[in-house]
Biopython code that builds the backbone (N, CA, C, O; Angstrom):
import numpy as np
from Bio.PDB.StructureBuilder import StructureBuilder

atoms = [
    (1, "MET", "N", (14.398, 23.754, 9.005)),
    (1, "MET", "CA", (13.102, 23.117, 8.869)),
    (1, "MET", "C", (12.983, 22.043, 9.964)),
    (1, "MET", "O", (13.919, 21.278, 10.197)),
    (2, "ASN", "N", (11.839, 21.997, 10.620)),
    (2, "ASN", "CA", (11.668, 21.029, 11.704)),
    (2, "ASN", "C", (11.370, 19.627, 11.150)),
    (2, "ASN", "O", (10.985, 19.494, 9.988)),
    (3, "PRO", "N", (11.545, 18.590, 11.967)),
    (3, "PRO", "CA", (11.355, 17.217, 11.497)),
    (3, "PRO", "C", (9.976, 16.935, 10.885)),
    (3, "PRO", "O", (9.882, 16.185, 9.914)),
    (4, "LEU", "N", (8.926, 17.514, 11.426)),
    (4, "LEU", "CA", (7.592, 17.278, 10.875)),
    (4, "LEU", "C", (7.488, 17.836, 9.456)),
    (4, "LEU", "O", (6.948, 17.177, 8.568)),
    (5, "LYS", "N", (7.997, 19.033, 9.244)),
    (5, "LYS", "CA", (7.950, 19.617, 7.895)),
    (5, "LYS", "C", (8.764, 18.780, 6.916)),
    (5, "LYS", "O", (8.358, 18.592, 5.769)),
    (6, "ILE", "N", (9.896, 18.283, 7.362)),
    (6, "ILE", "CA", (10.739, 17.444, 6.504)),
    (6, "ILE", "C", (10.013, 16.143, 6.169)),
    (6, "ILE", "O", (10.021, 15.712, 5.015)),
    (7, "ALA", "N", (9.391, 15.517, 7.156)),
    (7, "ALA", "CA", (8.648, 14.277, 6.925)),
    (7, "ALA", "C", (7.485, 14.512, 5.962)),
    (7, "ALA", "O", (7.226, 13.683, 5.090)),
    (8, "LYS", "N", (6.792, 15.621, 6.112)),
    (8, "LYS", "CA", (5.677, 15.919, 5.213)),
    (8, "LYS", "C", (6.159, 16.190, 3.791)),
    (8, "LYS", "O", (5.481, 15.827, 2.829)),
    (9, "LYS", "N", (7.319, 16.820, 3.648)),
    (9, "LYS", "CA", (7.886, 17.030, 2.310)),
    (9, "LYS", "C", (8.255, 15.689, 1.680)),
    (9, "LYS", "O", (8.042, 15.476, 0.487)),
    (10, "TYR", "N", (8.804, 14.799, 2.482)),
    (10, "TYR", "CA", (9.131, 13.454, 2.004)),
    (10, "TYR", "C", (7.859, 12.766, 1.504)),
    (10, "TYR", "O", (7.843, 12.212, 0.404)),
    (11, "MET", "N", (6.804, 12.799, 2.304)),
    (11, "MET", "CA", (5.542, 12.152, 1.937)),
    (11, "MET", "C", (4.983, 12.760, 0.648)),
    (11, "MET", "O", (4.493, 12.037, -0.219)),
    (12, "SER", "N", (5.055, 14.056, 0.525)),
    (12, "SER", "CA", (4.569, 14.730, -0.668)),
    (12, "SER", "C", (5.320, 14.252, -1.909)),
    (12, "SER", "O", (4.722, 14.066, -2.969)),
    (13, "SER", "N", (6.602, 14.059, -1.776)),
    (13, "SER", "CA", (7.417, 13.580, -2.886)),
    (13, "SER", "C", (7.128, 12.108, -3.182)),
    (13, "SER", "O", (6.951, 11.736, -4.342)),
    (14, "PHE", "N", (7.078, 11.274, -2.154)),
    (14, "PHE", "CA", (6.826, 9.845, -2.339)),
    (14, "PHE", "C", (5.476, 9.608, -3.003)),
    (14, "PHE", "O", (5.350, 8.756, -3.883)),
    (15, "TYR", "N", (4.473, 10.360, -2.582)),
    (15, "TYR", "CA", (3.115, 10.147, -3.070)),
    (15, "TYR", "C", (2.757, 10.994, -4.290)),
    (15, "TYR", "O", (1.589, 11.067, -4.670)),
    (16, "GLY", "N", (3.746, 11.632, -4.902)),
    (16, "GLY", "CA", (3.547, 12.275, -6.187)),
    (16, "GLY", "C", (2.972, 13.669, -6.194)),
    (16, "GLY", "O", (2.686, 14.206, -7.263)),
    (17, "LYS", "N", (2.794, 14.272, -5.037)),
    (17, "LYS", "CA", (2.306, 15.651, -5.013)),
    (17, "LYS", "C", (3.441, 16.616, -5.361)),
    (17, "LYS", "O", (3.202, 17.735, -5.815)),
    (18, "ALA", "N", (4.668, 16.169, -5.142)),
    (18, "ALA", "CA", (5.877, 16.892, -5.546)),
    (18, "ALA", "C", (6.701, 15.902, -6.366)),
    (18, "ALA", "O", (6.493, 14.693, -6.261)),
    (19, "PRO", "N", (7.631, 16.396, -7.180)),
    (19, "PRO", "CA", (8.465, 15.465, -7.955)),
    (19, "PRO", "C", (9.258, 14.531, -7.045)),
    (19, "PRO", "O", (9.672, 14.924, -5.954)),
    (20, "LEU", "N", (9.465, 13.304, -7.490)),
    (20, "LEU", "CA", (10.231, 12.330, -6.713)),
    (20, "LEU", "C", (11.628, 12.862, -6.397)),
    (20, "LEU", "O", (12.157, 12.613, -5.313)),
    (21, "ASP", "N", (12.219, 13.584, -7.326)),
    (21, "ASP", "CA", (13.562, 14.142, -7.122)),
    (21, "ASP", "C", (13.627, 15.124, -5.950)),
    (21, "ASP", "O", (14.705, 15.379, -5.413)),
    (22, "ALA", "N", (12.480, 15.675, -5.553)),
    (22, "ALA", "CA", (12.453, 16.611, -4.430)),
    (22, "ALA", "C", (12.784, 15.906, -3.116)),
    (22, "ALA", "O", (13.090, 16.557, -2.116)),
    (23, "MET", "N", (12.721, 14.582, -3.122)),
    (23, "MET", "CA", (13.004, 13.813, -1.916)),
    (23, "MET", "C", (14.498, 13.746, -1.609)),
    (23, "MET", "O", (14.893, 13.807, -0.444)),
    (24, "LEU", "N", (15.316, 13.623, -2.626)),
    (24, "LEU", "CA", (16.744, 13.365, -2.426)),
    (24, "LEU", "C", (17.441, 14.376, -1.513)),
    (24, "LEU", "O", (18.223, 13.959, -0.659)),
    (25, "PRO", "N", (17.200, 15.675, -1.648)),
    (25, "PRO", "CA", (17.863, 16.627, -0.743)),
    (25, "PRO", "C", (17.440, 16.499, 0.724)),
    (25, "PRO", "O", (18.103, 17.039, 1.610)),
    (26, "LEU", "N", (16.347, 15.793, 0.981)),
    (26, "LEU", "CA", (15.870, 15.609, 2.350)),
    (26, "LEU", "C", (16.588, 14.464, 3.057)),
    (26, "LEU", "O", (16.532, 14.361, 4.283)),
    (27, "LEU", "N", (17.265, 13.602, 2.293)),
    (27, "LEU", "CA", (17.839, 12.375, 2.826)),
    (27, "LEU", "C", (19.321, 12.516, 3.129)),
    (27, "LEU", "O", (20.079, 13.061, 2.326)),
    (28, "SER", "N", (19.730, 12.025, 4.288)),
    (28, "SER", "CA", (21.135, 11.952, 4.644)),
    (28, "SER", "C", (21.794, 10.884, 3.768)),
    (28, "SER", "O", (21.166, 9.875, 3.447)),
    (29, "GLU", "N", (23.032, 11.094, 3.386)),
    (29, "GLU", "CA", (23.739, 10.121, 2.542)),
    (29, "GLU", "C", (23.734, 8.727, 3.159)),
    (29, "GLU", "O", (23.634, 7.726, 2.450)),
    (30, "ASP", "N", (23.844, 8.669, 4.496)),
    (30, "ASP", "CA", (23.898, 7.372, 5.181)),
    (30, "ASP", "C", (22.529, 6.953, 5.725)),
    (30, "ASP", "O", (22.431, 6.309, 6.769)),
    (31, "LEU", "N", (21.486, 7.329, 4.999)),
    (31, "LEU", "CA", (20.118, 6.973, 5.369)),
    (31, "LEU", "C", (19.985, 5.469, 5.597)),
    (31, "LEU", "O", (20.521, 4.659, 4.841)),
    (32, "ILE", "N", (19.266, 5.118, 6.646)),
    (32, "ILE", "CA", (18.884, 3.725, 6.880)),
    (32, "ILE", "C", (17.375, 3.651, 6.715)),
    (32, "ILE", "O", (16.629, 4.329, 7.421)),
    (33, "PHE", "N", (16.934, 2.822, 5.775)),
    (33, "PHE", "CA", (15.518, 2.600, 5.545)),
    (33, "PHE", "C", (15.217, 1.138, 5.853)),
    (33, "PHE", "O", (15.884, 0.238, 5.343)),
    (34, "LYS", "N", (14.205, 0.908, 6.695)),
    (34, "LYS", "CA", (13.781, -0.456, 7.010)),
    (34, "LYS", "C", (12.277, -0.552, 6.856)),
    (34, "LYS", "O", (11.518, 0.205, 7.462)),
    (35, "GLY", "N", (11.864, -1.502, 6.030)),
    (35, "GLY", "CA", (10.458, -1.773, 5.830)),
    (35, "GLY", "C", (10.235, -3.267, 5.813)),
    (35, "GLY", "O", (11.193, -4.037, 5.875)),
    (36, "PRO", "N", (8.985, -3.689, 5.730)),
    (36, "PRO", "CA", (8.703, -5.126, 5.738)),
    (36, "PRO", "C", (9.277, -5.886, 4.541)),
    (36, "PRO", "O", (9.605, -7.067, 4.657)),
    (37, "PHE", "N", (9.398, -5.220, 3.402)),
    (37, "PHE", "CA", (9.860, -5.912, 2.205)),
    (37, "PHE", "C", (11.301, -5.598, 1.824)),
    (37, "PHE", "O", (11.958, -6.427, 1.195)),
    (38, "VAL", "N", (11.812, -4.419, 2.188)),
    (38, "VAL", "CA", (13.154, -4.011, 1.764)),
    (38, "VAL", "C", (13.871, -3.244, 2.864)),
    (38, "VAL", "O", (13.252, -2.676, 3.763)),
    (39, "GLU", "N", (15.203, -3.245, 2.763)),
    (39, "GLU", "CA", (16.054, -2.439, 3.645)),
    (39, "GLU", "C", (17.168, -1.833, 2.799)),
    (39, "GLU", "O", (17.658, -2.459, 1.859)),
    (40, "PHE", "N", (17.560, -0.608, 3.145)),
    (40, "PHE", "CA", (18.643, 0.086, 2.451)),
    (40, "PHE", "C", (19.521, 0.779, 3.482)),
    (40, "PHE", "O", (19.055, 1.160, 4.556)),
    (41, "ASN", "N", (20.801, 0.937, 3.142)),
    (41, "ASN", "CA", (21.759, 1.582, 4.045)),
    (41, "ASN", "C", (22.348, 2.865, 3.483)),
    (41, "ASN", "O", (23.234, 3.458, 4.097)),
    (42, "THR", "N", (21.872, 3.300, 2.327)),
    (42, "THR", "CA", (22.294, 4.590, 1.781)),
    (42, "THR", "C", (21.106, 5.263, 1.110)),
    (42, "THR", "O", (20.175, 4.601, 0.652)),
    (43, "ALA", "N", (21.155, 6.579, 1.060)),
    (43, "ALA", "CA", (20.096, 7.330, 0.389)),
    (43, "ALA", "C", (20.083, 7.015, -1.102)),
    (43, "ALA", "O", (19.016, 6.915, -1.708)),
    (44, "VAL", "N", (21.252, 6.862, -1.689)),
    (44, "VAL", "CA", (21.335, 6.583, -3.127)),
    (44, "VAL", "C", (20.655, 5.255, -3.455)),
    (44, "VAL", "O", (19.877, 5.181, -4.406)),
    (45, "ASP", "N", (20.934, 4.214, -2.687)),
    (45, "ASP", "CA", (20.313, 2.916, -2.943)),
    (45, "ASP", "C", (18.797, 2.985, -2.787)),
    (45, "ASP", "O", (18.059, 2.440, -3.608)),
    (46, "TYR", "N", (18.341, 3.647, -1.749)),
    (46, "TYR", "CA", (16.902, 3.780, -1.525)),
    (46, "TYR", "C", (16.255, 4.561, -2.666)),
    (46, "TYR", "O", (15.239, 4.139, -3.220)),
    (47, "PHE", "N", (16.845, 5.690, -3.008)),
    (47, "PHE", "CA", (16.281, 6.545, -4.047)),
    (47, "PHE", "C", (16.281, 5.840, -5.407)),
    (47, "PHE", "O", (15.312, 5.940, -6.160)),
    (48, "GLU", "N", (17.350, 5.142, -5.714)),
    (48, "GLU", "CA", (17.418, 4.410, -6.984)),
    (48, "GLU", "C", (16.324, 3.336, -7.056)),
    (48, "GLU", "O", (15.760, 3.097, -8.124)),
    (49, "SER", "N", (16.027, 2.695, -5.931)),
    (49, "SER", "CA", (14.959, 1.684, -5.928)),
    (49, "SER", "C", (13.607, 2.332, -6.224)),
    (49, "SER", "O", (12.760, 1.731, -6.885)),
    (50, "LEU", "N", (13.408, 3.547, -5.740)),
    (50, "LEU", "CA", (12.154, 4.258, -6.015)),
    (50, "LEU", "C", (12.075, 4.699, -7.472)),
    (50, "LEU", "O", (11.001, 4.692, -8.073)),
    (51, "LYS", "N", (13.212, 5.081, -8.032)),
    (51, "LYS", "CA", (13.221, 5.465, -9.442)),
    (51, "LYS", "C", (12.975, 4.248, -10.336)),
    (51, "LYS", "O", (12.298, 4.355, -11.359)),
    (52, "THR", "N", (13.522, 3.094, -9.953)),
    (52, "THR", "CA", (13.347, 1.873, -10.726)),
    (52, "THR", "C", (11.912, 1.355, -10.635)),
    (52, "THR", "O", (11.342, 0.888, -11.621)),
    (53, "ASN", "N", (11.344, 1.444, -9.439)),
    (53, "ASN", "CA", (9.986, 0.949, -9.196)),
    (53, "ASN", "C", (9.201, 2.044, -8.468)),
    (53, "ASN", "O", (8.930, 1.925, -7.273)),
    (54, "PRO", "N", (8.837, 3.106, -9.188)),
    (54, "PRO", "CA", (8.199, 4.245, -8.521)),
    (54, "PRO", "C", (6.794, 3.923, -8.016)),
    (54, "PRO", "O", (6.084, 3.106, -8.603)),
    (55, "PRO", "N", (6.406, 4.571, -6.927)),
    (55, "PRO", "CA", (5.042, 4.406, -6.444)),
    (55, "PRO", "C", (4.071, 5.000, -7.472)),
    (55, "PRO", "O", (4.235, 6.147, -7.890)),
    (56, "VAL", "N", (3.076, 4.230, -7.875)),
    (56, "VAL", "CA", (2.138, 4.670, -8.908)),
    (56, "VAL", "C", (0.713, 4.591, -8.372)),
    (56, "VAL", "O", (0.313, 3.601, -7.759)),
    (57, "ASP", "N", (-0.033, 5.645, -8.616)),
    (57, "ASP", "CA", (-1.453, 5.692, -8.259)),
    (57, "ASP", "C", (-1.684, 5.388, -6.779)),
    (57, "ASP", "O", (-2.606, 4.656, -6.420)),
    (58, "VAL", "N", (-0.831, 5.961, -5.928)),
    (58, "VAL", "CA", (-0.944, 5.772, -4.481)),
    (58, "VAL", "C", (-1.373, 7.080, -3.822)),
    (58, "VAL", "O", (-1.098, 8.167, -4.330)),
    (59, "LYS", "N", (-2.043, 6.956, -2.698)),
    (59, "LYS", "CA", (-2.513, 8.119, -1.938)),
    (59, "LYS", "C", (-2.333, 7.827, -0.455)),
    (59, "LYS", "O", (-2.132, 6.682, -0.050)),
    (60, "TYR", "N", (-2.408, 8.879, 0.340)),
    (60, "TYR", "CA", (-2.362, 8.702, 1.784)),
    (60, "TYR", "C", (-3.215, 9.761, 2.464)),
    (60, "TYR", "O", (-3.451, 10.845, 1.929)),
    (61, "LYS", "N", (-3.663, 9.411, 3.651)),
    (61, "LYS", "CA", (-4.411, 10.342, 4.493)),
    (61, "LYS", "C", (-3.852, 10.192, 5.895)),
    (61, "LYS", "O", (-3.957, 9.123, 6.497)),
    (62, "ILE", "N", (-3.261, 11.251, 6.418)),
    (62, "ILE", "CA", (-2.666, 11.204, 7.749)),
    (62, "ILE", "C", (-3.768, 11.108, 8.801)),
    (62, "ILE", "O", (-4.728, 11.878, 8.804)),
    (63, "LEU", "N", (-3.593, 10.131, 9.696)),
    (63, "LEU", "CA", (-4.547, 9.914, 10.781)),
    (63, "LEU", "C", (-4.042, 10.478, 12.107)),
    (63, "LEU", "O", (-4.804, 11.074, 12.868)),
    (64, "ASN", "N", (-2.740, 10.283, 12.378)),
    (64, "ASN", "CA", (-2.129, 10.777, 13.610)),
    (64, "ASN", "C", (-0.684, 11.187, 13.342)),
    (64, "ASN", "O", (-0.019, 10.649, 12.457)),
    (65, "VAL", "N", (-0.222, 12.143, 14.121)),
    (65, "VAL", "CA", (1.160, 12.605, 14.045)),
    (65, "VAL", "C", (1.705, 12.674, 15.465)),
    (65, "VAL", "O", (1.065, 13.218, 16.366)),
    (66, "TYR", "N", (2.898, 12.113, 15.650)),
    (66, "TYR", "CA", (3.578, 12.179, 16.942)),
    (66, "TYR", "C", (4.970, 12.721, 16.709)),
    (66, "TYR", "O", (5.682, 12.280, 15.807)),
    (67, "GLU", "N", (5.357, 13.701, 17.546)),
    (67, "GLU", "CA", (6.676, 14.319, 17.420)),
    (67, "GLU", "C", (7.430, 14.215, 18.729)),
    (67, "GLU", "O", (6.842, 14.287, 19.808)),
    (68, "LYS", "N", (8.734, 14.045, 18.624)),
    (68, "LYS", "CA", (9.593, 14.044, 19.802)),
    (68, "LYS", "C", (10.982, 14.500, 19.365)),
    (68, "LYS", "O", (11.684, 13.770, 18.664)),
    (69, "GLU", "N", (11.370, 15.678, 19.767)),
    (69, "GLU", "CA", (12.676, 16.257, 19.465)),
    (69, "GLU", "C", (13.057, 16.109, 18.003)),
    (69, "GLU", "O", (12.651, 16.927, 17.179)),
    (70, "ASN", "N", (13.835, 15.074, 17.660)),
    (70, "ASN", "CA", (14.299, 14.942, 16.280)),
    (70, "ASN", "C", (13.616, 13.792, 15.537)),
    (70, "ASN", "O", (14.129, 13.309, 14.528)),
    (71, "SER", "N", (12.456, 13.357, 16.040)),
    (71, "SER", "CA", (11.769, 12.255, 15.362)),
    (71, "SER", "C", (10.283, 12.557, 15.207)),
    (71, "SER", "O", (9.687, 13.328, 15.959)),
    (72, "VAL", "N", (9.718, 11.906, 14.191)),
    (72, "VAL", "CA", (8.303, 12.069, 13.868)),
    (72, "VAL", "C", (7.751, 10.694, 13.527)),
    (72, "VAL", "O", (8.427, 9.879, 12.899)),
    (73, "CYS", "N", (6.530, 10.446, 13.943)),
    (73, "CYS", "CA", (5.824, 9.232, 13.554)),
    (73, "CYS", "C", (4.521, 9.657, 12.884)),
    (73, "CYS", "O", (3.710, 10.374, 13.470)),
    (74, "LEU", "N", (4.336, 9.206, 11.657)),
    (74, "LEU", "CA", (3.095, 9.458, 10.935)),
    (74, "LEU", "C", (2.326, 8.146, 10.834)),
    (74, "LEU", "O", (2.857, 7.134, 10.376)),
    (75, "ILE", "N", (1.097, 8.177, 11.259)),
    (75, "ILE", "CA", (0.207, 7.046, 11.079)),
    (75, "ILE", "C", (-0.804, 7.488, 10.040)),
    (75, "ILE", "O", (-1.459, 8.520, 10.190)),
    (76, "TYR", "N", (-0.923, 6.696, 8.984)),
    (76, "TYR", "CA", (-1.759, 7.133, 7.876)),
    (76, "TYR", "C", (-2.453, 5.963, 7.201)),
    (76, "TYR", "O", (-2.123, 4.796, 7.410)),
    (77, "GLU", "N", (-3.420, 6.327, 6.390)),
    (77, "GLU", "CA", (-4.136, 5.349, 5.585)),
    (77, "GLU", "C", (-3.525, 5.374, 4.191)),
    (77, "GLU", "O", (-3.586, 6.388, 3.495)),
    (78, "PHE", "N", (-2.942, 4.264, 3.793)),
    (78, "PHE", "CA", (-2.349, 4.101, 2.471)),
    (78, "PHE", "C", (-3.425, 3.534, 1.559)),
    (78, "PHE", "O", (-4.173, 2.637, 1.947)),
    (79, "SER", "N", (-3.496, 4.064, 0.342)),
    (79, "SER", "CA", (-4.459, 3.495, -0.597)),
    (79, "SER", "C", (-3.921, 3.497, -2.013)),
    (79, "SER", "O", (-3.172, 4.383, -2.425)),
    (80, "LYS", "N", (-4.325, 2.489, -2.732)),
    (80, "LYS", "CA", (-4.113, 2.374, -4.171)),
    (80, "LYS", "C", (-5.278, 1.547, -4.675)),
    (80, "LYS", "O", (-5.969, 0.923, -3.870)),
    (81, "PRO", "N", (-5.518, 1.519, -5.961)),
    (81, "PRO", "CA", (-6.682, 0.779, -6.446)),
    (81, "PRO", "C", (-6.725, -0.658, -5.903)),
    (81, "PRO", "O", (-5.785, -1.432, -6.079)),
    (82, "GLY", "N", (-7.823, -0.986, -5.248)),
    (82, "GLY", "CA", (-8.023, -2.320, -4.712)),
    (82, "GLY", "C", (-7.430, -2.560, -3.340)),
    (82, "GLY", "O", (-7.497, -3.679, -2.833)),
    (83, "LEU", "N", (-6.849, -1.534, -2.720)),
    (83, "LEU", "CA", (-6.195, -1.734, -1.431)),
    (83, "LEU", "C", (-6.240, -0.464, -0.585)),
    (83, "LEU", "O", (-5.901, 0.624, -1.051)),
    (84, "VAL", "N", (-6.664, -0.625, 0.657)),
    (84, "VAL", "CA", (-6.586, 0.437, 1.659)),
    (84, "VAL", "C", (-6.095, -0.229, 2.931)),
    (84, "VAL", "O", (-6.678, -1.218, 3.377)),
    (85, "THR", "N", (-5.018, 0.306, 3.527)),
    (85, "THR", "CA", (-4.472, -0.296, 4.740)),
    (85, "THR", "C", (-3.760, 0.765, 5.579)),
    (85, "THR", "O", (-3.201, 1.715, 5.030)),
    (86, "PRO", "N", (-3.777, 0.613, 6.897)),
    (86, "PRO", "CA", (-3.046, 1.564, 7.736)),
    (86, "PRO", "C", (-1.544, 1.297, 7.680)),
    (86, "PRO", "O", (-1.100, 0.159, 7.530)),
    (87, "MET", "N", (-0.785, 2.366, 7.802)),
    (87, "MET", "CA", (0.669, 2.281, 7.853)),
    (87, "MET", "C", (1.177, 3.254, 8.903)),
    (87, "MET", "O", (0.516, 4.237, 9.238)),
    (88, "ALA", "N", (2.357, 2.962, 9.411)),
    (88, "ALA", "CA", (3.056, 3.882, 10.308)),
    (88, "ALA", "C", (4.465, 4.037, 9.766)),
    (88, "ALA", "O", (5.089, 3.078, 9.311)),
    (89, "GLN", "N", (4.946, 5.258, 9.828)),
    (89, "GLN", "CA", (6.287, 5.525, 9.335)),
    (89, "GLN", "C", (6.962, 6.490, 10.305)),
    (89, "GLN", "O", (6.414, 7.539, 10.646)),
    (90, "THR", "N", (8.165, 6.111, 10.743)),
    (90, "THR", "CA", (8.925, 6.991, 11.623)),
    (90, "THR", "C", (10.091, 7.589, 10.847)),
    (90, "THR", "O", (10.660, 6.961, 9.954)),
    (91, "PHE", "N", (10.422, 8.801, 11.209)),
    (91, "PHE", "CA", (11.517, 9.537, 10.585)),
    (91, "PHE", "C", (12.402, 10.104, 11.686)),
    (91, "PHE", "O", (11.907, 10.760, 12.603)),
    (92, "GLU", "N", (13.688, 9.861, 11.608)),
    (92, "GLU", "CA", (14.648, 10.518, 12.483)),
    (92, "GLU", "C", (15.389, 11.544, 11.644)),
    (92, "GLU", "O", (15.832, 11.254, 10.533)),
    (93, "VAL", "N", (15.520, 12.749, 12.190)),
    (93, "VAL", "CA", (16.125, 13.852, 11.451)),
    (93, "VAL", "C", (17.292, 14.417, 12.250)),
    (93, "VAL", "O", (17.160, 14.729, 13.434)),
    (94, "VAL", "N", (18.435, 14.543, 11.584)),
    (94, "VAL", "CA", (19.627, 15.137, 12.191)),
    (94, "VAL", "C", (20.170, 16.187, 11.226)),
    (94, "VAL", "O", (20.382, 15.907, 10.046)),
    (95, "ASN", "N", (20.390, 17.384, 11.731)),
    (95, "ASN", "CA", (20.915, 18.488, 10.912)),
    (95, "ASN", "C", (20.105, 18.708, 9.636)),
    (95, "ASN", "O", (20.669, 18.955, 8.570)),
    (96, "GLY", "N", (18.776, 18.617, 9.752)),
    (96, "GLY", "CA", (17.900, 18.905, 8.635)),
    (96, "GLY", "C", (17.795, 17.818, 7.586)),
    (96, "GLY", "O", (17.224, 18.043, 6.520)),
    (97, "LYS", "N", (18.345, 16.621, 7.874)),
    (97, "LYS", "CA", (18.296, 15.512, 6.918)),
    (97, "LYS", "C", (17.697, 14.277, 7.593)),
    (97, "LYS", "O", (17.924, 14.037, 8.779)),
    (98, "ILE", "N", (16.943, 13.510, 6.837)),
    (98, "ILE", "CA", (16.374, 12.266, 7.357)),
    (98, "ILE", "C", (17.483, 11.220, 7.392)),
    (98, "ILE", "O", (18.076, 10.898, 6.363)),
    (99, "THR", "N", (17.757, 10.694, 8.585)),
    (99, "THR", "CA", (18.818, 9.695, 8.747)),
    (99, "THR", "C", (18.280, 8.277, 8.865)),
    (99, "THR", "O", (18.996, 7.310, 8.602)),
    (100, "ASN", "N", (17.018, 8.157, 9.260)),
    (100, "ASN", "CA", (16.450, 6.838, 9.496)),
    (100, "ASN", "C", (14.956, 6.879, 9.199)),
    (100, "ASN", "O", (14.241, 7.769, 9.658)),
    (101, "ILE", "N", (14.497, 5.896, 8.420)),
    (101, "ILE", "CA", (13.064, 5.741, 8.148)),
    (101, "ILE", "C", (12.701, 4.301, 8.454)),
    (101, "ILE", "O", (13.368, 3.367, 8.010)),
    (102, "ARG", "N", (11.638, 4.138, 9.215)),
    (102, "ARG", "CA", (11.100, 2.791, 9.464)),
    (102, "ARG", "C", (9.643, 2.806, 9.025)),
    (102, "ARG", "O", (8.850, 3.644, 9.456)),
    (103, "LEU", "N", (9.314, 1.858, 8.158)),
    (103, "LEU", "CA", (7.957, 1.723, 7.638)),
    (103, "LEU", "C", (7.351, 0.447, 8.199)),
    (103, "LEU", "O", (7.954, -0.624, 8.128)),
    (104, "ILE", "N", (6.157, 0.572, 8.756)),
    (104, "ILE", "CA", (5.498, -0.572, 9.392)),
    (104, "ILE", "C", (4.087, -0.711, 8.823)),
    (104, "ILE", "O", (3.317, 0.249, 8.787)),
    (105, "PHE", "N", (3.767, -1.933, 8.380)),
    (105, "PHE", "CA", (2.412, -2.230, 7.932)),
    (105, "PHE", "C", (2.227, -3.738, 7.887)),
    (105, "PHE", "O", (3.191, -4.504, 7.924)),
    (106, "ASP", "N", (0.978, -4.143, 7.806)),
    (106, "ASP", "CA", (0.631, -5.564, 7.727)),
    (106, "ASP", "C", (0.860, -6.038, 6.297)),
    (106, "ASP", "O", (0.135, -5.635, 5.387)),
    (107, "THR", "N", (1.846, -6.877, 6.097)),
    (107, "THR", "CA", (2.173, -7.353, 4.749)),
    (107, "THR", "C", (1.066, -8.208, 4.146)),
    (107, "THR", "O", (0.990, -8.344, 2.925)),
    (108, "ASN", "N", (0.213, -8.782, 4.976)),
    (108, "ASN", "CA", (-0.890, -9.587, 4.452)),
    (108, "ASN", "C", (-1.809, -8.790, 3.535)),
    (108, "ASN", "O", (-2.415, -9.349, 2.621)),
    (109, "ALA", "N", (-1.914, -7.496, 3.776)),
    (109, "ALA", "CA", (-2.749, -6.659, 2.929)),
    (109, "ALA", "C", (-2.234, -6.673, 1.486)),
    (109, "ALA", "O", (-3.014, -6.537, 0.543)),
    (110, "PHE", "N", (-0.930, -6.838, 1.322)),
    (110, "PHE", "CA", (-0.328, -6.848, -0.017)),
    (110, "PHE", "C", (-0.243, -8.261, -0.588)),
    (110, "PHE", "O", (-0.527, -8.472, -1.767)),
    (111, "THR", "N", (0.141, -9.213, 0.229)),
    (111, "THR", "CA", (0.320, -10.562, -0.278)),
    (111, "THR", "C", (-0.997, -11.266, -0.538)),
    (111, "THR", "O", (-1.103, -12.048, -1.483)),
    (112, "SER", "N", (-2.001, -11.004, 0.283)),
    (112, "SER", "CA", (-3.277, -11.700, 0.104)),
    (112, "SER", "C", (-4.025, -11.207, -1.133)),
    (112, "SER", "O", (-4.826, -11.938, -1.714)),
    (113, "SER", "N", (-3.760, -9.972, -1.527)),
    (113, "SER", "CA", (-4.436, -9.458, -2.712)),
    (113, "SER", "C", (-3.502, -9.419, -3.914)),
    (113, "SER", "O", (-3.830, -8.840, -4.949)),
    (114, "SER", "N", (-2.326, -10.047, -3.764)),
    (114, "SER", "CA", (-1.331, -10.124, -4.846)),
    (114, "SER", "C", (-0.910, -8.751, -5.344)),
    (114, "SER", "O", (-0.568, -8.587, -6.515)),
    (115, "LEU", "N", (-0.935, -7.768, -4.460)),
    (115, "LEU", "CA", (-0.499, -6.416, -4.818)),
    (115, "LEU", "C", (0.899, -6.197, -4.293)),
    (115, "LEU", "O", (1.311, -6.819, -3.314)),
    (116, "LYS", "N", (1.620, -5.323, -4.938)),
    (116, "LYS", "CA", (2.950, -4.932, -4.469)),
    (116, "LYS", "C", (2.938, -3.449, -4.194)),
    (116, "LYS", "O", (2.155, -2.698, -4.776)),
    (117, "LEU", "N", (3.801, -3.039, -3.311)),
    (117, "LEU", "CA", (3.903, -1.629, -2.909)),
    (117, "LEU", "C", (4.374, -0.772, -4.032)),
    (117, "LEU", "O", (4.516, 0.440, -3.867)),
]
sb = StructureBuilder()
sb.init_structure("model")
sb.init_model(0)
sb.init_chain("A")
sb.init_seg("    ")
for serial, (resi, resn, name, xyz) in enumerate(atoms, 1):
    if name == "N":
        sb.init_residue(resn, " ", resi, " ")
    sb.init_atom(name, np.array(xyz, "f"), 0.0, 1.0, " ", f" {name:<3s}", serial, name[0])
structure = sb.get_structure()
């Protein structure tokens, strides 16, 4: 499976179109996740955080996609009740597994409206 398909499967799982558990096989054990609010150094830690605090009532609309060999960048519109904001997420894929995810967005969209991701 190519990196774009893997990234789209991840998004489908994160945003509830597929079961959250469908995400785990996509992640490398030594996954590095970096976002504005949290960072993780293993797939288990990242996945457990999602199970503890799952994304609820969230949606996305892809605006742009950029691919380069083993990496993908998705730029999308994130939405949940009372909040719509652009986000960018990069995925690095090695041997069919996501090894690195970087999530970028303006944290003011969440803090100013007292919303959490």
